[in-house]
Biotite code that builds the C-alpha atoms (Angstrom):
import biotite.structure as struc

atoms = struc.array([
    struc.Atom([138.639, 20.371, 129.842], chain_id="A", res_id=1, res_name="MET", atom_name="CA", element="C"),
    struc.Atom([140.179, 23.426, 131.472], chain_id="A", res_id=2, res_name="ALA", atom_name="CA", element="C"),
    struc.Atom([140.694, 23.738, 135.198], chain_id="A", res_id=3, res_name="LEU", atom_name="CA", element="C"),
    struc.Atom([138.309, 26.325, 136.604], chain_id="A", res_id=4, res_name="SER", atom_name="CA", element="C"),
    struc.Atom([137.544, 27.106, 140.222], chain_id="A", res_id=5, res_name="PHE", atom_name="CA", element="C"),
    struc.Atom([134.127, 27.638, 141.751], chain_id="A", res_id=6, res_name="TYR", atom_name="CA", element="C"),
    struc.Atom([133.946, 31.223, 143.068], chain_id="A", res_id=7, res_name="LYS", atom_name="CA", element="C"),
    struc.Atom([137.705, 31.724, 142.688], chain_id="A", res_id=8, res_name="PRO", atom_name="CA", element="C"),
    struc.Atom([138.011, 35.002, 144.595], chain_id="A", res_id=9, res_name="GLY", atom_name="CA", element="C"),
    struc.Atom([136.236, 33.849, 147.743], chain_id="A", res_id=10, res_name="GLN", atom_name="CA", element="C"),
    struc.Atom([137.460, 31.722, 150.623], chain_id="A", res_id=11, res_name="GLY", atom_name="CA", element="C"),
    struc.Atom([141.029, 31.834, 149.377], chain_id="A", res_id=12, res_name="ARG", atom_name="CA", element="C"),
    struc.Atom([142.851, 31.379, 152.687], chain_id="A", res_id=13, res_name="TYR", atom_name="CA", element="C"),
    struc.Atom([140.617, 28.588, 153.974], chain_id="A", res_id=14, res_name="VAL", atom_name="CA", element="C"),
    struc.Atom([140.914, 26.733, 150.672], chain_id="A", res_id=15, res_name="ARG", atom_name="CA", element="C"),
    struc.Atom([144.694, 27.132, 150.684], chain_id="A", res_id=16, res_name="LEU", atom_name="CA", element="C"),
    struc.Atom([144.868, 25.966, 154.295], chain_id="A", res_id=17, res_name="GLY", atom_name="CA", element="C"),
    struc.Atom([142.723, 22.934, 153.564], chain_id="A", res_id=18, res_name="THR", atom_name="CA", element="C"),
    struc.Atom([144.774, 22.075, 150.486], chain_id="A", res_id=19, res_name="ALA", atom_name="CA", element="C"),
    struc.Atom([147.958, 22.497, 152.524], chain_id="A", res_id=20, res_name="GLY", atom_name="CA", element="C"),
    struc.Atom([146.622, 20.163, 155.210], chain_id="A", res_id=21, res_name="ALA", atom_name="CA", element="C"),
    struc.Atom([145.762, 17.603, 152.524], chain_id="A", res_id=22, res_name="ALA", atom_name="CA", element="C"),
    struc.Atom([149.315, 17.986, 151.212], chain_id="A", res_id=23, res_name="GLY", atom_name="CA", element="C"),
    struc.Atom([150.799, 17.370, 154.656], chain_id="A", res_id=24, res_name="VAL", atom_name="CA", element="C"),
    struc.Atom([148.632, 14.277, 155.072], chain_id="A", res_id=25, res_name="VAL", atom_name="CA", element="C"),
    struc.Atom([149.755, 13.100, 151.622], chain_id="A", res_id=26, res_name="GLY", atom_name="CA", element="C"),
    struc.Atom([153.427, 13.642, 152.479], chain_id="A", res_id=27, res_name="LEU", atom_name="CA", element="C"),
    struc.Atom([153.106, 11.775, 155.774], chain_id="A", res_id=28, res_name="LEU", atom_name="CA", element="C"),
    struc.Atom([151.273, 8.918, 154.090], chain_id="A", res_id=29, res_name="LEU", atom_name="CA", element="C"),
    struc.Atom([153.902, 8.790, 151.337], chain_id="A", res_id=30, res_name="GLY", atom_name="CA", element="C"),
    struc.Atom([156.700, 8.701, 153.906], chain_id="A", res_id=31, res_name="TYR", atom_name="CA", element="C"),
    struc.Atom([154.957, 5.868, 155.738], chain_id="A", res_id=32, res_name="TYR", atom_name="CA", element="C"),
    struc.Atom([154.393, 3.876, 152.526], chain_id="A", res_id=33, res_name="VAL", atom_name="CA", element="C"),
    struc.Atom([158.025, 4.418, 151.457], chain_id="A", res_id=34, res_name="ARG", atom_name="CA", element="C"),
    struc.Atom([159.150, 2.978, 154.788], chain_id="A", res_id=35, res_name="GLY", atom_name="CA", element="C"),
    struc.Atom([156.861, -0.013, 154.365], chain_id="A", res_id=36, res_name="LEU", atom_name="CA", element="C"),
    struc.Atom([158.175, -0.636, 150.862], chain_id="A", res_id=37, res_name="LEU", atom_name="CA", element="C"),
    struc.Atom([161.778, -0.285, 152.039], chain_id="A", res_id=38, res_name="ALA", atom_name="CA", element="C"),
    struc.Atom([161.179, -2.983, 154.651], chain_id="A", res_id=39, res_name="ARG", atom_name="CA", element="C"),
    struc.Atom([159.131, -5.395, 152.572], chain_id="A", res_id=40, res_name="HIS", atom_name="CA", element="C"),
    struc.Atom([160.532, -5.237, 149.052], chain_id="A", res_id=41, res_name="LEU", atom_name="CA", element="C"),
    struc.Atom([162.985, -8.025, 148.294], chain_id="A", res_id=42, res_name="PRO", atom_name="CA", element="C"),
    struc.Atom([166.595, -6.850, 148.259], chain_id="A", res_id=43, res_name="GLU", atom_name="CA", element="C"),
    struc.Atom([167.304, -8.551, 144.930], chain_id="A", res_id=44, res_name="ASP", atom_name="CA", element="C"),
    struc.Atom([164.415, -6.700, 143.235], chain_id="A", res_id=45, res_name="PHE", atom_name="CA", element="C"),
    struc.Atom([166.026, -4.717, 140.399], chain_id="A", res_id=46, res_name="ALA", atom_name="CA", element="C"),
    struc.Atom([163.579, -1.785, 140.429], chain_id="A", res_id=47, res_name="TYR", atom_name="CA", element="C"),
    struc.Atom([163.153, -1.565, 144.196], chain_id="A", res_id=48, res_name="GLY", atom_name="CA", element="C"),
    struc.Atom([164.467, 1.994, 144.492], chain_id="A", res_id=49, res_name="THR", atom_name="CA", element="C"),
    struc.Atom([162.218, 3.216, 141.700], chain_id="A", res_id=50, res_name="TYR", atom_name="CA", element="C"),
    struc.Atom([159.158, 1.539, 143.203], chain_id="A", res_id=51, res_name="VAL", atom_name="CA", element="C"),
    struc.Atom([160.040, 2.808, 146.676], chain_id="A", res_id=52, res_name="MET", atom_name="CA", element="C"),
    struc.Atom([159.858, 6.428, 145.473], chain_id="A", res_id=53, res_name="TYR", atom_name="CA", element="C"),
    struc.Atom([157.377, 6.197, 142.579], chain_id="A", res_id=54, res_name="ALA", atom_name="CA", element="C"),
    struc.Atom([154.515, 4.705, 144.585], chain_id="A", res_id=55, res_name="VAL", atom_name="CA", element="C"),
    struc.Atom([154.503, 7.471, 147.257], chain_id="A", res_id=56, res_name="PRO", atom_name="CA", element="C"),
    struc.Atom([154.860, 10.128, 144.539], chain_id="A", res_id=57, res_name="ALA", atom_name="CA", element="C"),
    struc.Atom([151.891, 8.639, 142.690], chain_id="A", res_id=58, res_name="LEU", atom_name="CA", element="C"),
    struc.Atom([149.883, 8.546, 145.928], chain_id="A", res_id=59, res_name="MET", atom_name="CA", element="C"),
    struc.Atom([150.715, 12.212, 146.580], chain_id="A", res_id=60, res_name="LEU", atom_name="CA", element="C"),
    struc.Atom([149.592, 13.117, 143.050], chain_id="A", res_id=61, res_name="ALA", atom_name="CA", element="C"),
    struc.Atom([146.300, 11.239, 143.518], chain_id="A", res_id=62, res_name="VAL", atom_name="CA", element="C"),
    struc.Atom([145.683, 12.967, 146.864], chain_id="A", res_id=63, res_name="ILE", atom_name="CA", element="C"),
    struc.Atom([146.402, 16.353, 145.250], chain_id="A", res_id=64, res_name="ALA", atom_name="CA", element="C"),
    struc.Atom([143.948, 15.661, 142.420], chain_id="A", res_id=65, res_name="LEU", atom_name="CA", element="C"),
    struc.Atom([141.279, 14.487, 144.856], chain_id="A", res_id=66, res_name="LEU", atom_name="CA", element="C"),
    struc.Atom([141.806, 17.590, 146.989], chain_id="A", res_id=67, res_name="ALA", atom_name="CA", element="C"),
    struc.Atom([141.414, 19.869, 143.967], chain_id="A", res_id=68, res_name="VAL", atom_name="CA", element="C"),
    struc.Atom([138.325, 17.949, 142.838], chain_id="A", res_id=69, res_name="LYS", atom_name="CA", element="C"),
    struc.Atom([136.542, 17.933, 146.199], chain_id="A", res_id=70, res_name="TYR", atom_name="CA", element="C"),
    struc.Atom([137.548, 21.431, 147.300], chain_id="A", res_id=71, res_name="LEU", atom_name="CA", element="C"),
    struc.Atom([136.146, 22.754, 144.033], chain_id="A", res_id=72, res_name="ASN", atom_name="CA", element="C"),
    struc.Atom([132.713, 21.179, 144.461], chain_id="A", res_id=73, res_name="GLN", atom_name="CA", element="C"),
    struc.Atom([129.903, 23.638, 145.153], chain_id="A", res_id=74, res_name="GLN", atom_name="CA", element="C"),
    struc.Atom([128.975, 22.348, 148.634], chain_id="A", res_id=75, res_name="ARG", atom_name="CA", element="C"),
    struc.Atom([132.542, 22.113, 149.903], chain_id="A", res_id=76, res_name="ALA", atom_name="CA", element="C"),
    struc.Atom([133.552, 25.474, 148.426], chain_id="A", res_id=77, res_name="ALA", atom_name="CA", element="C"),
    struc.Atom([130.477, 27.211, 149.858], chain_id="A", res_id=78, res_name="ASP", atom_name="CA", element="C"),
    struc.Atom([131.221, 25.691, 153.272], chain_id="A", res_id=79, res_name="PHE", atom_name="CA", element="C"),
    struc.Atom([134.825, 26.906, 153.183], chain_id="A", res_id=80, res_name="LEU", atom_name="CA", element="C"),
    struc.Atom([133.756, 30.378, 152.002], chain_id="A", res_id=81, res_name="ILE", atom_name="CA", element="C"),
    struc.Atom([131.222, 30.587, 154.848], chain_id="A", res_id=82, res_name="ALA", atom_name="CA", element="C"),
    struc.Atom([133.868, 29.384, 157.307], chain_id="A", res_id=83, res_name="THR", atom_name="CA", element="C"),
    struc.Atom([136.259, 32.130, 156.271], chain_id="A", res_id=84, res_name="GLU", atom_name="CA", element="C"),
    struc.Atom([133.575, 34.794, 156.522], chain_id="A", res_id=85, res_name="SER", atom_name="CA", element="C"),
    struc.Atom([132.631, 33.599, 160.035], chain_id="A", res_id=86, res_name="GLU", atom_name="CA", element="C"),
    struc.Atom([136.283, 33.573, 161.121], chain_id="A", res_id=87, res_name="MET", atom_name="CA", element="C"),
    struc.Atom([136.552, 37.226, 160.119], chain_id="A", res_id=88, res_name="LYS", atom_name="CA", element="C"),
    struc.Atom([133.711, 38.028, 162.554], chain_id="A", res_id=89, res_name="LYS", atom_name="CA", element="C"),
    struc.Atom([135.428, 36.445, 165.570], chain_id="A", res_id=90, res_name="VAL", atom_name="CA", element="C"),
    struc.Atom([136.808, 38.839, 168.166], chain_id="A", res_id=91, res_name="SER", atom_name="CA", element="C"),
    struc.Atom([140.217, 37.403, 168.995], chain_id="A", res_id=92, res_name="TRP", atom_name="CA", element="C"),
    struc.Atom([141.782, 37.868, 172.429], chain_id="A", res_id=93, res_name="SER", atom_name="CA", element="C"),
    struc.Atom([144.895, 39.967, 172.760], chain_id="A", res_id=94, res_name="SER", atom_name="CA", element="C"),
    struc.Atom([148.263, 38.451, 173.592], chain_id="A", res_id=95, res_name="LYS", atom_name="CA", element="C"),
    struc.Atom([148.141, 39.885, 177.123], chain_id="A", res_id=96, res_name="ALA", atom_name="CA", element="C"),
    struc.Atom([144.698, 38.318, 177.758], chain_id="A", res_id=97, res_name="GLU", atom_name="CA", element="C"),
    struc.Atom([145.852, 34.915, 176.500], chain_id="A", res_id=98, res_name="VAL", atom_name="CA", element="C"),
    struc.Atom([149.016, 35.002, 178.639], chain_id="A", res_id=99, res_name="LEU", atom_name="CA", element="C"),
    struc.Atom([147.052, 36.105, 181.718], chain_id="A", res_id=100, res_name="GLY", atom_name="CA", element="C"),
    struc.Atom([144.445, 33.378, 181.281], chain_id="A", res_id=101, res_name="SER", atom_name="CA", element="C"),
    struc.Atom([147.169, 30.769, 180.728], chain_id="A", res_id=102, res_name="THR", atom_name="CA", element="C"),
    struc.Atom([148.946, 31.781, 183.929], chain_id="A", res_id=103, res_name="MET", atom_name="CA", element="C"),
    struc.Atom([145.684, 31.571, 185.897], chain_id="A", res_id=104, res_name="VAL", atom_name="CA", element="C"),
    struc.Atom([145.082, 28.043, 184.581], chain_id="A", res_id=105, res_name="VAL", atom_name="CA", element="C"),
    struc.Atom([148.635, 26.888, 185.336], chain_id="A", res_id=106, res_name="ILE", atom_name="CA", element="C"),
    struc.Atom([148.606, 28.280, 188.890], chain_id="A", res_id=107, res_name="VAL", atom_name="CA", element="C"),
    struc.Atom([145.166, 26.788, 189.562], chain_id="A", res_id=108, res_name="THR", atom_name="CA", element="C"),
    struc.Atom([146.284, 23.357, 188.339], chain_id="A", res_id=109, res_name="VAL", atom_name="CA", element="C"),
    struc.Atom([149.396, 23.467, 190.528], chain_id="A", res_id=110, res_name="ILE", atom_name="CA", element="C"),
    struc.Atom([147.400, 24.474, 193.616], chain_id="A", res_id=111, res_name="ILE", atom_name="CA", element="C"),
    struc.Atom([144.773, 21.787, 193.020], chain_id="A", res_id=112, res_name="LEU", atom_name="CA", element="C"),
    struc.Atom([147.436, 19.132, 192.408], chain_id="A", res_id=113, res_name="ALA", atom_name="CA", element="C"),
    struc.Atom([149.185, 20.049, 195.669], chain_id="A", res_id=114, res_name="ALA", atom_name="CA", element="C"),
    struc.Atom([145.880, 19.968, 197.564], chain_id="A", res_id=115, res_name="PHE", atom_name="CA", element="C"),
    struc.Atom([144.878, 16.592, 196.132], chain_id="A", res_id=116, res_name="ILE", atom_name="CA", element="C"),
    struc.Atom([148.356, 15.196, 196.860], chain_id="A", res_id=117, res_name="PHE", atom_name="CA", element="C"),
    struc.Atom([148.201, 16.384, 200.470], chain_id="A", res_id=118, res_name="LEU", atom_name="CA", element="C"),
    struc.Atom([144.679, 15.056, 201.071], chain_id="A", res_id=119, res_name="VAL", atom_name="CA", element="C"),
    struc.Atom([145.528, 11.724, 199.445], chain_id="A", res_id=120, res_name="ASP", atom_name="CA", element="C"),
    struc.Atom([148.734, 11.427, 201.468], chain_id="A", res_id=121, res_name="TYR", atom_name="CA", element="C"),
    struc.Atom([146.997, 12.162, 204.766], chain_id="A", res_id=122, res_name="LEU", atom_name="CA", element="C"),
    struc.Atom([143.914, 10.030, 204.113], chain_id="A", res_id=123, res_name="VAL", atom_name="CA", element="C"),
    struc.Atom([145.845, 7.021, 202.836], chain_id="A", res_id=124, res_name="SER", atom_name="CA", element="C"),
    struc.Atom([148.254, 7.259, 205.777], chain_id="A", res_id=125, res_name="GLY", atom_name="CA", element="C"),
    struc.Atom([145.510, 7.796, 208.334], chain_id="A", res_id=126, res_name="THR", atom_name="CA", element="C"),
    struc.Atom([143.374, 4.915, 207.131], chain_id="A", res_id=127, res_name="LEU", atom_name="CA", element="C"),
    struc.Atom([146.436, 2.722, 206.643], chain_id="A", res_id=128, res_name="GLY", atom_name="CA", element="C"),
    struc.Atom([149.275, 2.257, 209.102], chain_id="A", res_id=129, res_name="SER", atom_name="CA", element="C"),
    struc.Atom([149.883, 5.966, 209.693], chain_id="A", res_id=130, res_name="GLY", atom_name="CA", element="C"),
    struc.Atom([151.910, 8.644, 207.968], chain_id="A", res_id=131, res_name="CYS", atom_name="CA", element="C"),
    struc.Atom([154.335, 11.434, 208.613], chain_id="A", res_id=132, res_name="ARG", atom_name="CA", element="C"),
    struc.Atom([153.224, 14.979, 207.907], chain_id="A", res_id=133, res_name="ILE", atom_name="CA", element="C"),
    struc.Atom([155.654, 16.400, 205.356], chain_id="A", res_id=134, res_name="PRO", atom_name="CA", element="C"),
    struc.Atom([158.179, 19.013, 206.546], chain_id="A", res_id=135, res_name="PHE", atom_name="CA", element="C"),
    struc.Atom([157.039, 18.785, 210.210], chain_id="A", res_id=136, res_name="THR", atom_name="CA", element="C"),
    struc.Atom([158.416, 15.494, 211.486], chain_id="A", res_id=137, res_name="GLY", atom_name="CA", element="C"),
    struc.Atom([155.039, 14.752, 213.122], chain_id="A", res_id=138, res_name="LEU", atom_name="CA", element="C"),
    struc.Atom([153.458, 11.344, 212.709], chain_id="A", res_id=139, res_name="ARG", atom_name="CA", element="C"),
    struc.Atom([149.731, 10.747, 212.348], chain_id="A", res_id=140, res_name="VAL", atom_name="CA", element="C"),
    struc.Atom([148.678, 7.323, 213.650], chain_id="A", res_id=141, res_name="PRO", atom_name="CA", element="C"),
    struc.Atom([146.629, 5.188, 211.326], chain_id="A", res_id=142, res_name="GLY", atom_name="CA", element="C"),
    struc.Atom([143.490, 3.194, 211.911], chain_id="A", res_id=143, res_name="PHE", atom_name="CA", element="C"),
    struc.Atom([144.886, 0.111, 210.196], chain_id="A", res_id=144, res_name="GLY", atom_name="CA", element="C"),
    struc.Atom([141.917, -0.303, 207.854], chain_id="A", res_id=145, res_name="LEU", atom_name="CA", element="C"),
    struc.Atom([144.154, -1.541, 205.039], chain_id="A", res_id=146, res_name="TRP", atom_name="CA", element="C"),
])
């Protein structure tokens, strides 16, 4: 049985990205399993080093085969091909627009955080035992509610 791909010329980048993501997940899982085996295998086990590296390698091979199998199925391949074609239609923002929007968000968050801090400070001090107004030296008497 030869390895053949469903619609091999279409959806190349999305398929490669998905396979790469599956590979990263496989590597992380293999690293985790190797750590578990290193901790839990008996030290006097003669083949411990071989097992510690063979099991994650076998898991990575199984994940790679499953990725090839499922990414080559008609439904999954058609979905990835359609995803790539839709991504080509997206109008992406320029670098200047992204930087400008990011700066607006950061400045807005800082202003809102300062406002909420000031209101919280004054209200908690006023309803409590009183508070000092920052940078002025003035003291606001409290109502002693808590």
